C-alpha positions in Angstrom: 34.5 -27.9 -250.6 32.1 -26.3 -248.2 32.1 -28.7 -245.3 34.7 -30.8 -243.5 36.2 -31.8 -246.9 39.2 -29.7 -247.6 39.4 -28.5 -244.0 41.2 -31.7 -242.6 43.9 -34.0 -243.5 47.2 -33.6 -245.3 47.7 -30.8 -247.9 46.7 -31.7 -251.4 47.0 -30.2 -254.8 44.6 -27.2 -255.1 44.5 -26.5 -251.4 44.7 -22.9 -250.1 47.6 -22.6 -247.6 48.7 -19.8 -245.4 52.5 -19.4 -244.8 53.5 -17.3 -241.8 57.1 -16.2 -241.4 58.9 -15.5 -238.1 57.7 -11.8 -238.1 54.1 -12.9 -238.4 53.7 -11.9 -242.0 51.2 -14.1 -243.8 51.3 -15.3 -247.4 48.3 -17.1 -248.9 49.1 -19.5 -251.8 47.2 -22.2 -253.8 49.2 -25.4 -254.0 50.1 -26.7 -257.5 52.4 -29.6 -258.3 55.7 -28.3 -259.6 55.0 -24.6 -258.6 56.9 -22.5 -256.1 56.4 -19.6 -253.7 58.9 -16.8 -254.1 59.7 -14.0 -251.7 62.7 -11.9 -250.5 63.3 -14.7 -248.1 63.8 -17.3 -250.8 61.8 -20.0 -252.5 59.4 -22.6 -251.1 58.5 -25.5 -253.4 54.8 -26.5 -253.3 55.8 -30.1 -253.6 57.4 -29.8 -250.2 54.0 -29.0 -248.7 51.8 -31.4 -250.7 51.2 -34.5 -248.5 52.3 -32.8 -245.3 50.0 -32.5 -242.3 48.5 -29.1 -241.5 50.6 -27.3 -239.0 53.9 -28.4 -240.6 57.0 -26.1 -240.7 58.6 -25.7 -244.1 61.9 -23.9 -244.9 62.8 -21.8 -247.9 66.0 -22.5 -249.8 67.6 -19.7 -247.7 66.6 -21.3 -244.4 63.6 -19.1 -243.4 61.0 -21.1 -241.5 57.3 -20.9 -242.4 54.3 -22.3 -240.5 51.9 -23.8 -243.0 48.2 -23.8 -242.0 44.9 -23.6 -243.9 43.7 -20.0 -243.5 40.8 -19.2 -241.1 38.0 -17.3 -242.7 39.0 -14.2 -240.7 42.5 -14.4 -242.1 41.2 -14.9 -245.6 38.7 -12.0 -245.3 41.5 -9.6 -244.3 43.9 -10.7 -247.0 41.6 -11.2 -250.0 41.4 -8.9 -253.0 38.9 -6.0 -252.5 36.8 -3.9 -254.7 34.5 -2.3 -252.2 35.2 -1.9 -248.5 34.5 -5.1 -246.6 32.4 -5.8 -243.5 35.1 -6.3 -240.9 35.0 -9.6 -238.9 34.0 -7.9 -235.6 30.9 -6.5 -237.4 30.2 -9.7 -239.3 30.2 -11.6 -236.0 27.6 -9.2 -234.7 25.5 -9.7 -237.8 25.5 -13.5 -237.5 24.5 -13.3 -233.8 22.1 -10.3 -233.7 20.4 -11.2 -237.0 20.2 -14.9 -235.8 21.6 -16.4 -239.1 20.8 -20.1 -238.6 21.6 -23.3 -240.6 19.1 -23.6 -243.5 18.1 -20.0 -243.4 17.0 -18.2 -246.6 19.0 -14.9 -246.7 19.1 -12.0 -249.1 22.2 -9.8 -249.2 22.2 -6.5 -251.0 25.6 -5.0 -251.6 27.8 -8.0 -252.1 30.9 -5.7 -252.5 34.0 -7.9 -252.3 32.2 -11.0 -251.0 33.4 -10.9 -247.4 29.9 -10.9 -245.8 28.7 -13.5 -248.4 31.4 -15.9 -247.1 30.2 -15.4 -243.5 26.6 -15.9 -244.4 27.3 -19.0 -246.4 29.3 -20.4 -243.5 26.3 -19.9 -241.2 23.5 -21.2 -243.4 25.3 -24.2 -244.8 24.6 -26.1 -247.9 21.0 -26.5 -246.9 20.3 -22.8 -246.8 20.3 -20.1 -249.4 22.2 -16.8 -249.8 21.1 -14.6 -252.7 23.5 -11.7 -253.1 22.8 -8.6 -255.2 25.4 -6.2 -256.4 24.8 -3.2 -258.7 28.4 -3.0 -260.1 29.5 -5.8 -262.3 33.2 -5.3 -261.4 32.5 -5.7 -257.7 30.3 -8.7 -258.4 33.1 -10.4 -260.3 35.5 -9.8 -257.4 33.0 -11.2 -254.9 32.5 -14.3 -257.1 36.2 -15.0 -257.3 36.7 -14.5 -253.5 33.8 -16.8 -252.6 34.8 -19.5 -255.0 38.4 -19.4 -254.1 37.7 -19.8 -250.4 35.2 -22.6 -250.9 37.2 -24.4 -253.6 34.5 -23.7 -256.3 30.9 -22.6 -256.6 28.9 -22.8 -253.4 25.7 -24.8 -253.9 23.8 -22.4 -251.6 24.9 -19.1 -253.2 23.3 -17.1 -256.0 24.8 -13.8 -257.2 22.8 -11.3 -259.2 24.1 -8.2 -260.9 21.4 -5.6 -260.5 19.3 -3.4 -258.1 17.6 -5.2 -255.3 14.4 -3.2 -255.6 14.1 -4.1 -259.3 15.4 -7.7 -259.2 14.2 -9.1 -255.9 11.6 -11.8 -256.5 11.8 -14.0 -253.4 8.8 -13.9 -251.1 9.8 -16.4 -248.4 13.0 -14.9 -246.9 14.1 -15.3 -243.3 16.7 -12.6 -243.1 17.8 -9.6 -245.2 21.2 -7.9 -244.9 21.6 -4.4 -246.5 25.1 -3.0 -246.9 24.6 0.1 -249.1 24.6 3.9 -249.2 20.8 4.3 -248.9 19.2 1.1 -247.4 15.9 3.0 -246.6 15.2 3.0 -250.4 14.9 -0.8 -250.3 12.6 -1.2 -247.2 9.4 -1.6 -249.2 10.9 -4.5 -251.3 12.4 -6.0 -248.1 9.1 -5.9 -246.3 7.4 -7.7 -249.2 10.1 -10.4 -249.2 10.4 -11.1 -245.5 8.2 -13.7 -243.8 6.3 -12.6 -240.6 8.9 -12.6 -237.8 11.7 -12.2 -240.3 14.5 -9.7 -239.7 16.3 -7.0 -241.6 19.8 -5.9 -240.7 21.4 -2.7 -242.1 25.0 -1.8 -242.0 25.8 1.9 -242.4 28.8 4.1 -241.9 27.6 7.5 -240.7 25.2 8.9 -238.1 23.2 10.6 -240.8 22.5 7.3 -242.5 21.8 5.7 -239.1 19.2 8.3 -238.2 17.5 8.1 -241.5 17.2 4.3 -241.7 16.0 4.1 -238.1 13.3 6.8 -238.6 12.2 5.1 -241.8 11.9 1.7 -240.1 9.9 3.4 -237.3 7.5 5.0 -239.7 6.8 1.8 -241.5 4.1 -0.1 -239.7 5.3 -3.5 -241.1 8.5 -3.3 -238.9 8.8 -3.4 -235.1 11.0 -1.1 -233.1 14.6 -1.0 -234.6 17.7 -1.4 -232.5 21.1 0.2 -233.3 24.6 -0.1 -232.0 28.3 -0.2 -233.0 31.1 -2.6 -231.9 34.6 -1.7 -230.8 37.4 -4.3 -230.5 40.5 -3.9 -228.2 43.3 -6.5 -228.2 45.7 -6.9 -225.3 49.4 -7.1 -225.0 50.5 -10.0 -222.8 54.3 -10.5 -222.2 55.4 -11.8 -218.8 54.4 -9.2 -216.2 53.5 -6.7 -218.9 49.7 -7.2 -219.3 47.9 -4.2 -220.7 45.7 -3.1 -223.6 47.4 -2.7 -226.9 48.1 0.9 -227.9 45.8 0.6 -230.9 42.3 -0.7 -231.2 39.7 -1.3 -233.9 37.2 1.5 -233.2 34.3 2.7 -235.4 33.8 0.8 -238.7 30.0 1.0 -239.0 26.6 1.0 -237.3 24.3 -2.0 -237.3 20.5 -1.7 -237.2 18.0 -4.6 -236.9 14.2 -4.7 -237.0 11.7 -7.5 -237.1 8.9 -7.9 -239.6 5.4 -7.9 -238.2 2.5 -10.0 -239.5 0.3 -8.3 -242.1 -2.3 -6.2 -240.5 -0.7 -6.3 -237.1 -0.3 -3.0 -235.2 2.5 -2.9 -232.7 1.8 -1.2 -229.3 3.4 2.2 -229.1 6.7 2.3 -227.3 6.2 4.5 -224.2 9.0 7.0 -224.0 9.3 10.7 -223.0 10.8 13.0 -225.6 14.5 13.6 -224.9 15.5 17.1 -224.0 16.4 18.9 -227.2 14.9 16.1 -229.4 12.4 18.7 -230.9 14.7 21.6 -231.4 14.2 24.7 -233.5 14.9 22.8 -236.7 12.1 20.3 -235.9 9.0 20.9 -238.1 6.5 18.1 -237.4 6.4 15.6 -234.6 5.6 12.1 -235.6 2.2 11.0 -234.4 3.5 7.9 -232.6 5.9 10.0 -230.5 3.1 12.4 -229.6 0.8 9.6 -228.5 3.7 8.0 -226.5 4.3 11.3 -224.8 0.6 12.0 -224.3 0.8 15.1 -226.5 -1.4 13.9 -229.4 -2.9 16.9 -231.2 -0.6 19.3 -229.5 1.2 21.8 -231.7 4.9 21.2 -232.3 5.9 24.3 -230.4 4.1 23.0 -227.3 5.8 19.6 -227.7 9.1 21.3 -227.7 8.2 23.2 -224.6 7.1 20.0 -222.8 10.4 18.3 -223.7 12.4 21.4 -222.5 10.6 21.7 -219.2 10.6 18.0 -218.4 11.5 17.2 -214.8 12.3 14.0 -212.9 10.4 13.0 -209.7 11.6 14.4 -206.4 14.5 12.3 -205.0 14.8 11.5 -201.3 17.2 13.9 -199.5 19.0 13.8 -196.2 18.4 16.1 -193.3 19.0 19.7 -194.0 18.4 19.4 -197.8 15.7 21.4 -199.4 12.8 19.5 -201.0 11.4 20.2 -204.4 11.8 19.0 -208.0 15.2 18.6 -209.5 15.9 19.9 -213.1 16.1 17.0 -215.6 19.5 18.3 -216.8 21.2 16.7 -213.8 22.7 17.7 -210.5 23.7 21.3 -209.7 27.4 22.2 -210.0 29.5 24.6 -207.9 28.6 28.2 -208.9 24.8 27.5 -209.3 22.5 29.9 -207.4 21.0 27.1 -205.4 22.4 26.7 -201.9 23.6 23.2 -200.8 23.9 22.3 -204.5 27.2 20.5 -204.0 28.7 18.7 -201.0 30.9 20.6 -198.6 34.6 19.8 -198.5 37.2 20.4 -195.8 38.1 24.1 -195.7 34.6 25.4 -196.3 33.5 28.1 -193.9 30.4 26.2 -192.8 30.9 23.5 -190.3 28.4 20.7 -189.7 
C-alpha cells in the first residue's frame, strides 16, 4: 500500500498502528484479529482498534489511555529495527531537497543499510519511479527489505534490492540521481559517472572530515563532474510552556556531511572556478598543487614552494580609512589586535592617555 490506500480510513486488520502513552512513549504494533498488545501498563486488544477511526483513544485493561495513530515515516524510521546506522530524518530531508528527488526519478542507492533512506527515496519517486538499492552485506539487506516492506505493507513496485558491490553490479545507464552512503564513496565515482545522465546528480553521505575532503577532491579532479558542494545540518528544537519559551537543552548536532555534484555532458569542459588559495591551504605537507587551482590562482607552471609563498603573502585591497588613519595594505589575516606594533591598530577607549 504505497499511496493513499492504507493511509486513510478506519483501522483494518494488518494495519501498522502507533500507540502513544501519557508519557509520550510510542509502541508500534501490527493489528491482527484476536491478538493483543501487552505492556507493564496492561493489555490492549487489537479488536478494540480494528474498525476505529485514526486518532482514537483506547484504554488498556488497567485504565491507561493510548492515542492510536498510523505512524509517520519519521516515527517509523526512528523506531524500526536497525542493522547499520541510519540516515537521520534531518539529513534525509536535505537529500530529497538538495538532490532534487522528483516523482518518477530513476535513483540508485548504494549502502541500503537498514532501509531508512530507501523508504524516503521511494516516498519521493512514487510508484512511477525507480529506486535500485545495493548492499554488500546480506544481513543488512534482509533488515532493509523487512523494514521497507513492513512500512509499505508489502513489496514496493518501484524498489529493487541487490546484494553486491555497486562497482561490480551496476548496469543502469539512464540514472537521474545516485545516493552513496558508504565508507569510501570515491571508489564508486567511475561507475556512477557512467550510469548518470548528463545533468544528473550524485549525493554522498559521509561521517568524517577525512572522508569529506577525499570525496570532494576526487570529484574536483574528475572532469565529468561539476564543482561539488558540501555542508552539514544541525537541528534544534524549542521548549514552549507558557512564558517559558527557549531552546531545548539538547539538540541534534553533527550526524554526517552531505556532498552533491552534477554530471557534465560527455566532452564538456567546465570553466575553472576562480578562487585565490586560502592562507595555509598549501602547507608544508602539501606536495603538488592541482593544475586547476594553479590556473585559477594565475600560478600555472609555478613550483609548489612559490605557490605556498603566494598564499602566505596574500593581501586584501586597501580599505578606506578615516582621518588620522595611516594608509597602506592590511594583512589578510584580519585586523590588528591590542599589543601589535602598529600604532592606531585598535580604537581608543575612555581612559587612554591620548585625547582626540
